[in-house]
N, C-alpha and C positions, 0 to 999 in steps of 0.2 A: 192617428197614424194608419196609413193604408197597409194592407197585408204585404205588399211588395217592400215597403219600408221596413216593416218588422222583420221580414226575412233577411234584408240586407244587414240590419243591426245584429241579428243572430249570427250571421256568417262572420261579421267583424269580431264579435266576442269569441267565437270558436278559434279564429285565427290568432287572436291575442293570447288565448290560453295555450295554444300549441307552441307559439313562440317562447312563452315563458317556460313551458315544460322543457323545450329543447335547450334553452340556456341553462336551466338548472341541471339537466343531465350532463351537459358538456362540462360545467364547472366541477361537478362531482367526479367525473372521470379524470379531469386534469389534476384535481387535488389528490385523488387516489394514486395516480401515476407518479406524482411527486414523492409521495410517502413510500411507495413500494420500490422506487428506483434504487438499485444496489449502489452502495458506497464504494468508490474506488479508492483503496488505501494508498497513501503516499509511501515513500521509501522509509519514513520514520515509523509508520504504523504497521508495517509488515510484521506478522507474528514471528517471534523467534523461538517458539517452543520447539525443542529438539526431539524428534521422534526417536524411539529406541533403535539401536543399531540393528540393521537387517530388515526394518520395516520398509514398505513401499514409499518412496520419496517423490513419486511422480508429481504430487501436488504441492510439495513443500517450497520449491523454487519458483517464486512469483516475480516476474520482471515486467515493469510498465513499458509495454511496446510503443507507447506514444511519447516516451521521454525524448527530449531534444538531444540528450547526450548519447542515446543508443545509436550505434552505427547500423543503418539499414542496409539491405542487400543492394549491391550495385553490379555493374558489369565487371568482369575480371580486369583488374587494373594492370595485370601483367607482371613479368619478372622484374622490370625496372622499378616498379613500386616496392617490391620486396627488397631489392638490392639497395634502395635508398633508406632502408629502415634499420635502426639499431635496436637490438633485442636486449632487454635488461631482465635478469631473473636468476633462477636457481638451477637445480639439476635438470629440469626439463628443458630449459634454455640451453644448457651445456650440451644436451643431447641433440639439439638442432645442429650444432657444430660437429659433434661426434658422428652424426649420420650423413655429413656432407651436404646438408640442406642450406647452410649459411656459411660464410667465411669467418675466419678469426677476427677480421676487421669489423664484423657486424654484431659482435656481442660483448656485453659487459656482464658476466655472470660467474657464479661459482656454486658448486654443489653444497647443499646443506645450509645455505644462508637464509636469513629471514629479513624482514624490513629494517630491523635495528642495525644489523651488520651492514646491509646495503647502504644505509644512511651514513654510518660513522667510520667504517673501516676501509683501509686502502686495499682493494682487491684487483685493481686494473694496472697492468704494467705495459711498458712500451720499450722498444729496442733503443739501445744506447742511453737508457735512463734507469738509474738504480732505484728510483722511487716507486712506490705503490700508491695509487690514487683512489680516493673514494669515487663512487659512481658519478655523483653530480659533477665533480671536477673533471672526470674523464670525458663526460659528455661534451663539456665545453671545448676540450682538446680535440675531440673526434668530429665535431660539427655535423651531426646527422640531420637529414631532412626531417625525420620524425623518429620517435622512440616508442616502443611497445613494452610496457612493464608487465611482467608475469611473476608476481611474488605472492606468497601467502601459504604455500604448502607447509613450510617449516614453522609457520605461526599458528598452526591449527589448535594448539593448546592455549592460545592467548585469548583474553576477553576481546570481543569484537570492538569495543570502544578503544581499547589500547592499540589494537591492530590498525584501526583507522587513523589514530593519532600519529603512529609511526609512518604510515603510508602518506599521510598529508604532509608531514615534515619532509619526506623524501621528494615528493612532487615539487614542493615549494623550493627546496634546495636546487633541483634541476632548473626550475624556472628562473631562479636568481642567478645561477651560474651561466646558463645559456638560454636566453629568452626567445631565440629565433627558431627553436624546434617545436614541432607539434607533438603533444603528449597524448598517447592512447593507453588507457588502462584496460588490460586484458583480464578476463576472469581467471580465478584460480582453477587449474584443471581439476575435473572431478576424479574421484577414485572409484575403482570397481567394487562390486559387492563383495568379492573375494579379495580382501586386502590383509590376509593373515600374517604376512611378513611385517606389516605395520598395524598391529591391532588397535593402537591408540588413535588412529586417524578417524575422523568423524565427517561423513559426507554432509549431514545436516548442518554442521558448523560451517563447512565450506560454503554451502548455500547461503547461510546467514551473512557470511563475510562478503560474498559476491553481491548480494542485494545491498549491503552497506556501501560497497564500492560504487555502485550506480548512483546512490545518493550523494556520495563524495564528488563524483563527476559533475552532477547537476549543480552542486554548490560552488565548485571551482571552475566551471566552464570547460571541462575536459570531455573527451570522447571515450565511450565505453564499448569495448569489443567483446561481444557475448559468445566466445568460442565454446562455452559450455553447451550451447545449443546443438552443436554438431558432434560433440564428444560424448554426450549423455545418451543412455538408452531410455526405453519407456518406463523403467522402474526408478528413474531418477539417479542412478549410478552410472559410472563410466562404462562405455561399451566394452565387453570382455575382449573383443578382437583387437583392441588398441593397447592391451596390457599383457605382460607376462603373468602367469598364474601366481596369485598372492602378492603381486607387486603393485605399486602405485605410480610408477613412472611410465610415461608413454613410449610405446614402441614406434618404429619408423612409420607405420601406417597411421597411427594417431597424430604424430608430428606433421605428416604431410596433409592430413585433413585439417589441422589447425592453420597451417600456412595457406591452404586453399581458401579457408574461410576468411582469413585476413585480406587476401586479394579481392575477394568478392564482396567485401564489406569495407570498401576503401574510404579513406578520408583524404580527399584531394583538395589542396589549398595552394595558394601562391607560395613560391619559395622565398622565404624571408631572410635567408642567411646572407650576411654581408659578403662572405667569401668562403671558399672551400680549400684554401691553400694552407700549406704548412701543417698538415694533419700527420701526427706521428704514426708509426707502424706498431700494431699490437704484438705482444708476445704472451706466451702462456707459461707462467712460472710454476705451475703445479700439474701433476698428471691426473687427468680426470678419470672417472670410472665409467667407461663405455659399457653398453649392454653386451651380452654374450656374443651376438652375431655382428657387432659393429666395431669398426676400427676408425681412427681418425683419418681423414682424407690424405692421400699420399702427397698431394700438391702442397698442403699446409704443413705436413710433417717435414718435407724437404726444406721449408723455409725457417724451421725452428732452429734455435741455437744449439750448439753442440752439447750443452749440458742437458737438454731435454732428451736427447737420444740415449744418454747414459743414466737416466733417472731410475730409481728403484722401481721394480715391478708393482709394488704396493706403496702408495704414499697418500695418506689421508691426514686431515687435520680435525682435531676435536676441540671445540671452544665451549667453555661453560662460563656463564656470567650471571650477575645479579641485576635486577631491574634498576634503572636509573634512580628511582625514588627510594631505593634501598630496602631496608627491613631485615637484612640478614647477610650472612657471609657464606663462603664455600670452604670446604675442608676436603683434602685428598692426600692420603699418605702422610708425609711429614709436613705438608703445607696446611696452614689454617688461617682463618680470618682474612680470606682473600675475596675480592669482589669479582675476580675473573681468573680463569685457569685455562691454559692452552697446551695442547699436546700434539706431537707429530707421531702418526701411526705408520710404521714401516713394515709391520707384520699383521696380517689379517686376523691372527689369533690373539693379538694383544688385547688385554683387558684394562679398562679404566673405570675406577670407582670414585664417585664424587658425592659428597653429602652436603645438602643445603641446611645451614644452621640459622634458625630465626633469631633475631635480636630480641631483647627483653620487650615484652608488649606486642610481639608479632607471632604469627603462625605461618608455617609453610603451606602454600596452596597447591602448587603443581609446577612442573617444568613446562616450558612453552610448547613442547611437542606432545603434551598430554599425559606424561608420566606423573603419577601422583605420589610416589614414594620419595621420601626425603633423600635416601641413598639410592642412587642409580648406578648400575653396572653395565657398561657398554662393551660389547665384544663382537666378533664376527663382522668386522667393518666392511661395508660395501660402498660407503660414500662418506663425505665429510659430515661432521656433526657440529651444529651450532645451536645451543639451547640456552634459555634464560630461566633462572629460578624466580618464581613469583611468590611474594610474601604479602601478608595483609595484617593491618593493625587490629588488635583485639584487646579489650579491657574488661575487668570485672571489679566492682567496688562494693563492699559490704558495709552495712550499718546496723545498729541495734536500737530499736525504738522502745524496748521494754523498760519498765520502771523498777523491776526487781522486787515489788511489794508482795508480801505473802498473799497467796491466793490469786496472783496475777501471772503473767507470762512474759518471757523474753521473746521479742519478735525480731528476727534477723532477716534482713533483706539484701538481695544482690542486684546490682544494676549492671547490665551487660552492654557493651559497646562494640561495634564492628560487625561487618556482614557475616563473619564466620563464627560469631559468639552465639551459640545456641543453648537454650536452657536444658535441652536433653543431654548436653555434655557437661553440665555443671555438677560439681561434687563439693561437699562440705567436709571440713576437718576440724577436730578438737584435739589439741595436743598431739598433732601428727597422726591421729587415728581417724579414718574415714567414718563419717556418720552416714551409714548406708541408707537409713530411712529418709534422709533429706535429699538424696540424689535426684537431680532433675527439677528441683523446686527453687524458685527465686525468692520465695517467702517461706521462712521456717519459724513456727511457733513452738516454744518450749516452756511448759509450766514451771514456775519457780520451785514448786514443791518437789519436782522430779530431779532437780539439779543437786548433785552431791556436793558436800563441802570441798572447797579447793580452788585452785587457780587454773583457768583455762585460756588457751590461745586459740581463737577461732579465726579461720580463714576459708576462702573458697577457691576452687581451681576450675577453669574452663579449658577443655581440650578440643583440639581439631587436628586431624591428620597426624596423630602421634606427637603433637606439640602441646605444651601446657602453658597457660598464663595464670599466675597466682595473684590473688587480690591483696589488699591491705589486711593487716592482722588486728583483730580486736582482742584485748585482754580482759577476761571476765573473772572477778574474784568473789567467791561466796564464803562468808564468814560463818563459823560454827555456832557462836553464841547468839549473835544478833540476827541471824538469817538475812543479813544484808549483803549487798553485792555492789561492786563498782566495775565499770567497763572503761577501757581506754583503747584508742586506736594508734597503731604504730606508724601509720602513714601521715599523721598530722602532728604538728607541734603542740596542738591543744588536745586535751582529752576530755571525754565526757564521763560522768559517773552517775550511778543510780544507787539509792539506798532504800531499804525497806525495813519495816519492823513488824512483829507479830505479837499477839497477846495470848496468854493461856490462863486457865482457871484451875483452882484446886479440885481434887477429886470429889469432895463433897461440900464445896463452898456454896454459900447461899447467895453471894453477890460477887461480881468481878468488875474490876476497873482496870483500864490500861491507858498508858500514856506514851507518847513519843515526842520528845522535846529535845532541843539543842541548847546547851549551856552557852550563854553569851560570854561568860567569863572565860570558859575554855577556848572559845573561838578567838577571843582577843589575845590570849596568852600563847596558844599553840598553833593557831591557824587551821585547825582540823575540826571536823564535825563529828558529833556523836549521837547515838540514838539510845534512849532509855525506855525501859518497859517495866511497869510495876503491876503486880497482881496481888490482891488482898482477898482473903476469905475469912469468915468468922463463924464461930459456933457458940451458941449461948450456954452450952453446958460444959464444954471442955476448952482448955487453952494449953498450948505447949509451945516450947521454943524449937521443937524438932521440925525441920522442913519436910520430913517424910510423913508426918502424921496426917491422916485423912481429914481430921477436924481442925488442923492447925490453921492459923492465919499467917500468911506469908507476905512479906513485902520485899520486892526486889526492885532495885533501881540501878541501871547500868550507866555509869558515867566514869570518865577516866581522868578527872581533874585531881591531881595530887594535893592541891590546896584544900579541896573538900574532904579528901580522905584523912588528911592530917588533923582536921578540926574535929573529927568524929572520934568516939571512944573505940580503940582498936579491938577490945575484947568483945564488944557488942557488934561492931561492923562486920566481923568475919562471918557471923552466922546470919545476920539480919540484912545488912545493906552496905554498899559503898558510896551511897549518897550522903547528903547532909544529915547530921545527927538529929534524930527525932526527939531526943531528950530536951531539946530547946524548943519544944513545940509551943510553949507558952509565949515565948518572945517572937516566934516566927509564924504565929497562927495566920496572920494576914498574907505572908508569903506563900504558905501552903495553899491557901484559898486561891491565890492567883495561879500557882502552878497547876492545880487540879482543874481550874477553869480553862487554862490553855489545853490541858489534856482533853477536856470535854469537847472543845471546839474542833480539835484535830481528829479525834476518834469518834465523834458523834455519840458520846455516851449519854444516857438518860439521867444518870445520877447528878445531883446538884453539887456545886463545889463545896458547900458547907458539910454535906454528908460525907464526901470523899475525904475531906480534911479530918473530920471526926474519926472516921475509920482508920485513917493513917495514924492519928494520935493514939487511938486505942491499941493498935497493933504495936506501936513503939513502946507504950507503957508496959505491955505484957512482956 
């Protein structure tokens, strides 16, 4: 090969190595980029850990800006777009009307309502019609081009899953009632950092509910209006300028900002309504609670019925109810066992006290507005109240795994069921007295030797929010002579029992034997079980019939068969034994061997059956 050829080959090799190196580096970088790429969480995976009240919530509210359901910014759709919209909601929607920003014909709303009331109760009325219609039915009568739903402020104390379930049912009811309208889901308005008038409100929970609403829109093919974007400040709370100090309701400036956001994030579609004829005229059958500087528009006031002009200066409604799934009742004054209570408030100083009473096997969790005390007292009314008592099922079941044998232990176990059943709130009781040393333990071990003679009723109690749920009751009986015990449970038709025996020896005895046996004859005649124990001791130098003599040989056998007691000599059986007469030892020698042999197998004694029989005969002859 010429030098020129060798040089050419060398150049080719270098080029090949460079190409391979480039490919390797490229693959490595691509692989690393794939691993390090951040994961974008979907609506279901967004963390719902709630920061403490007062913390910076700027990063808590995370919305997927690429979502197809999210309404993007558009040119201002104008007043006509707003006028063709029906607003569904609670007190903030009522304030749109009170501030003259929408007409009475443009809203189906009521102060203090949540999703459950919006779905089920008749709150919309029309002129020349004495009926009150639920929102979904009213939408069909009013035939709007689109609806904007703003609900959730009064559901702040509800679990997010329950809130979404109610919201879904409301949306589906509107779709079924009037499928020709576009449905826009609006965010729950934020609250300011200073919400001292409503201390139970939680902005982090509102964020969680709004994120869940976006997920709902994606699943149902709805549009999501993120007005929280314009109403929130940098700290994640509502902008203070939009609220009165300590209040959670939007002032005129906040309401106008929300409407402007609606028009500049428009959802424009073809008008699918078959017709817009025969639409009834709305009336307002209750006096709303306008803000201090706001009055209802004069043009609307003039069109109201005569009864509205003579209404009480204060007129609110307070509704209390139990969840549909039940779990308890309500009590107030002389009323009890109610699933709902309603009151009309005509005096702002009026006080209403309602207690949530859990059913057996349930505990009270909270009211839907976040109040956690079972008995709530509402006064100083500024708006309608509509709250729901939330209950949860809790169970505790106890069992005893102990055998009750001497030297062993009773083992009591508690099985807890339900989200709010916590071992920290578990307490044990014996005959009504709390066993404080067992508090907080689901497994309790009690040595047999530490249990005093007597009968015990054992049960456990789990508490939550001042509510208690009691377990089944176990009955434990400890006998004085046999050191045996039996247990039974009151919660079951069947009962379990445990028995145990113990053996003892004389003070100076040279040998000890013990037996625990059941008499087959007794079982056949009385259906009960017995336990017998015998202890014998001997001394080569002394013998005595006294049971207290240190060198005496004692034979004890505990059996309860009257037939056996009758066959024995009464004068000898009182001091020596209640078992079979040992004077017949000659004729029952083989039976004694068998009995002692059984004793050996059960108690693992080392003495042979013949030796035990001989000792027994010797003791009997003395």
